[in-house]
N, C-alpha and C positions, 0 to 999 in steps of 0.2 A: 706404884708409879705416881709421880706428881701430876696433878691436873694441868692441862695445857692452858696457860693464861689467855692466849688468843681466843681459843674456843669458848672459854668462860666469858670473855668480854662480848663475843658475838651473841651468845645465847642469853645474855642478861641485859643487853643494851640495844640490839638492832631488831626492832619490831618486825620489819619486813622479812628478815630471814627466819625469825622465830615463827611467824605466822605461816610462812610457806612450809616449814617443816611440820608444824602441828596440823596442817591441813590434811595430811595423810592419815591421821589418827581417826579411828572410829569414835563415836561419842563417849562411850564409857572411859576410854583411855584419855580422851580430851578433858573430861571432867576431873580426872585425877591429875593431869598436867596443870590444870588451872590452880591447883593448891601449892604449886612450887614457889611462885613469886607474883608480884603485882603485874609485871609485864606479861607473863604467861597467862595470867587470869584475864587481862584485857584482850589479848590475842584470841584466847579461847572463846570469850564472849562474842567477839566479832564473827568468828567462824560459825558459831552456833546460830547467830542471827541470820547468816546468809544461807544456812541449810534449811530451805523452806519447801522442798519437794517431799511428798509423802513417800513412805517406804512400806514394805510388807514382808511378812514371814509366813510361809505356807508349808504344808506337808500333805502327801497323798500316800503315805506308807504306814504300815502297821508298826506298833511299838510293843516290845516285849515286856516293858515295865508296867507297874500298876497305874502309872499316870498315862493320860492320853498323849498321843504322839505330838500334838501341838504344843503341849507343855515342854516336852523334851527338846523339840527343835527350837522353840522360843528361847529356852535357856542357853542353847548353843549359839544361835544366830544373833542374839541381842548384843553379844560382844563385838559384832562386826558392823552393826547398824550405824549409819552416818547422820541420823537425826535424833533429836531429843523429843520424844513423843509427849504431847499434852493431851491427846485423845487417842484411844485405841478402840477399834471396832473389830471384834472377832466372831467367827462362826465355826462351830464344830458339828460333826455328825452326831445325831441323837443316840444311835445304837451303841457305839463304843465310848462315847463321852460319859454315859451314865452306867456303863457296864453291861456285859452280855456274855453268853456262852458261845465260844467259837471253837472251831476245829484246830488243833495244834498237834502235828505229827500223828494224825490218826485218832487222837483222843480229844474229848471235849475239855476245854479249860475255862473255868469260870473266872472272869475278871472282876475283882472287887473294886468297883469304882462308884463313887458317889459324885453326882454332878456338882454339888455345892463344894465339896472338898477339892475337886479338880479345878473349879473356877478360882477358889482361893489360892491354890498352888500357882495358877497362871498369873493372878493379880500380884502376887508377891514378887514376881520377876520384874514388874514394871515400876517406874518412878512413883513415889508416894502421892504426888500432887496430880497424877495423871487420871483423867476421867476414862472410864471403861464401860463399854456396852458389849455384852456377850450374848450370843444366841445359840440355841441348839435346834438343828433342823434334820429332816430325814435324809437329805443328801446335800452335797456341797459342790461349788464350782470354784476351782483354784487355779492360779497361775504360778508356776514354779518360782521359788525365791530368787530375787535378784535379776530376773531376766524379763524385761518388758516385751521382748519378742518371743518369749517362750510360749509353747502351745498350751492354752488353757484347757483344763481337764474337767469334764463332768463326772463327778464321783457319786454314783447313785447308791453303791454299796461299798462298805469298807471304811477304814479309818482315814479321816481327812479333816482338814481345817485350815483356816488362815487368820492372820491378824494384820489389820491395816493400821499403820502408825502415822499419825498426823502431828507434825510439829506446829509450833506457833507460826502462823503465816500472816504477813501484812495484808490487810484488806479482806481477810477471810475469818469468819467466826463460826465454829462448829459447836453445837450444844446438844446434850441429850435431853429427852423428855420422857415422861411416863404418866399415863392416865389409866386408872383401873376402875372398874364398875363398882360403884358404891350402892349397896342395896337400899340405903337410907335416902339417897338422892337420885332423881332421874335426870337432873340437869348438870352439866359440867361447869365448874366455876370458871368464869371468864378470866379471872386473875391468873389461873393456872396456865391458860393459853398465852397470856402476856409474858409471864415469867419464862416460859419455854421458848420465847421468841417467835411464836406462831400468830401473834396479833400485834397490830400497831408497829410492824417491822417492815419498813419500805425496802430494806435490803435483802429480805428473805427470797431466796431463789429456789432452793431444793429442800424437799422433806422426804426422808426415807422412813417409811412407816411399817411397823411389824406388829400384827395382832397375835396374841397368845391365848390359849384356851378358848378358841373361837367356836368350838363345838358346844359350849355351854349355853344354857337358856339365857336369852337376852343379849348374847354376845354380838349377834349380827346387827341388832338395832343400835347397840353402843358404838360399834365400828362405823356404822353409817353416820352417827352424830359427829364423829371426828372427821371423817372423810368429807362430808358435805360442807363443813366449815372451811376446809382447805381446798375445795374444788374451784380454784381460781385460775384464770388463763395465765397469770403472771408467775405461777408457781409450778415447778415440776414435782409431781407426787408419784412415788414408786415404792414398791415393797411387796409384802405378802404375809401369809399366815405361817407362823413357826410353831414348833413344839413347845418351847419355853424360852425364857431369858434367864441367864445364870448370873450375869454381872450387870450392875448399874450402880457404880460406886459414887456417883454424884449426889445421891440422896439416900435416906433411910427408908428401905422398902418395908413398910409396916402393914401392907394390905394382906388379907387372908390368902393363903396359898391356893384355895379353891376358886378364887375370883378370876375373871377374865379381864383383859385390858390391852393396852397398846403402848409400845415403847418405840423410840426412834431417834433420828438425828436430824437436826436442821443445819443447813449450809447457808450462811448469809454473807453478802459482800457484793459490791457493784461489779467486780471483775469476773464473777462466776458466770459460766455459760453452761447450759445443759439441754438435753433432748432425750425423749423416750419414744420407743415404738412398741406396739403390741403385736405379738405373733399369736393370732387366734387359732381356732380349731381348723380353719381352712389351710393353714400352713402344715403340709403333710410330707414334704420332700425337700431335697437340697435346693431345688430351683426356687420354690416359694419362700424358703428360709432366707436365701440370698437376696431375694427381692425386698424382704423386710429390712435387711441390712443396708441395702441401697437407699431406702428411705431415711435411715439413720445417718448414712454418709452424706446425704443431701442437706442435712442440717448445717454442715460446714462448721462443726465445733472444732476449735483448735485441738490438736492431738498431743501437744506438749503439756506435761503435768495434768493429765486427764486420766480418770478412772472409769472403767466399764463395769456395770453391774448387770447380772442376769438373775431374774427371779422367775422360776419355772414351777409348773405343777408337777407333782410326783407321778402323774399319769402321762407325762411326756417323756423325753429322753429316749432311751433305747427301745422301750416298749412301744412308744408312739411311732417312731420311724422304722422300727422292725429290722431293717437291713443294715443300719449303720449307727455305730456309737459316736457320741461326741459331735453330732451333726450341727447343732446350733452354735456351740462354742467355736467350732471350726469355721462356720460361716462368718461369725464375728471377726475372727482372726484374719480371714481373707481380706476384709475391707479395712480392718484396723490392726495391722500387724505390730504396731509399736505401743498399743494401749493394753495394759493388763486387765484381765476380766475376773471378777469375783461374784459370788452369789450362792444361791441354794435352790434345792427342790423342796417345795412346801405344799401346803394344803389349800392354797388360794392365792390369787395375785392381785396387786393393786397397781394401776397405771393406765396409760392410753398413749396415743400418738400426740405428742406435744413438743414444741420447740421454743426455747427462750434463748435469744442471741445476745451478743455483746451490747447492742443498742437497746436491749430490753424490748425489742419489737417482736411480737408473736406472729409467726407465719401460720395463721389459722384462718380458715375460710369463714367460720361463723363464731363470733365471740359472744353470742347471746345465749347459746344452748350449753347447758352443763354437760360435761363428759361423763360417760359411764366408766367408773374407775374400778369397780369390784368385779373380778372375773374368776372363772374356774377353767381348768384344762387349757391354759394359755401360758405364754412366756412374755415377760416384760424386759426389754433391753434398755439400759440407761447409760448415758455418758454424762460425766460431771467434770468440767474443766475448772481448775482452781486458780487460773490466772498465771 
């Protein structure tokens, strides 16, 4: 059949029509369409610039292949994603990410998994220029893919993970950083702090901080050095202790494998708003958990384009509350039904009750006393609004 000359004219000359049609395409298909002609390329670029909300891909189901389920679901779901990620932050469970023996049809089946190989397989699915930070933790907190109102799940055992996809966003800068304990030096280089955006950065709003190998000698002192420098009322600091980090593609990781250190993300930008609350050991039931969420709700953080993070101790969860699973995640969802929640169960928590609002005015009673940021047997809940 001969091509319709009217259709050809419309699709090669009318930008408004072409852009409306291309708007239905996921990012991968849109990038292929951009190769057709100059008009399609310009329309595709405009659409990508406008897609500035974060996206995520998650899984809480076991995978029968040698790869972790997060790798498999990422391979499938990336075809449908509506953003072009510049930064990816992912967390997977430690047990199945690295390989373990599990029961399969009554028999033990050994999974041959290597955490580094799995991380490489995951990174190959992402754009080449994309920065990646990947963590391995004893348990995860995930919200189902594509549903902001979906019930977040506390996965304390079993295969699970998530990947947060951040596109380029106007007025927001997200950076990775990494500090490891150098046995030859007891002091951290100030230039490293500046390069990571942690010093001389008036737009710094949020720091997500994750310690690894924190059980090693000198790790606690090293972690205190980092945290104490960032313990300012104008910065939200949240995170915890993880088993290890598997991906940090923005730099060459040449530190010894037996060292301890800190990795993390910085969120800078005048439009960012954030708040954290600490659920301490006195939070032991549904009522007290919801009271903590009410404190977080009182921060009045806008809920559009906002992410929730939950960093909990491995001693909490079902064992802590005894009679009810998923209690803290459900309490969060009750007060924030349209905000997706992500996080992990780890070996220690970083955070406190702290609020930074749009006017950058801290609602804090005493601005002269440093907060206690390092905890155990607690949960830190965090909201980050990206504008």
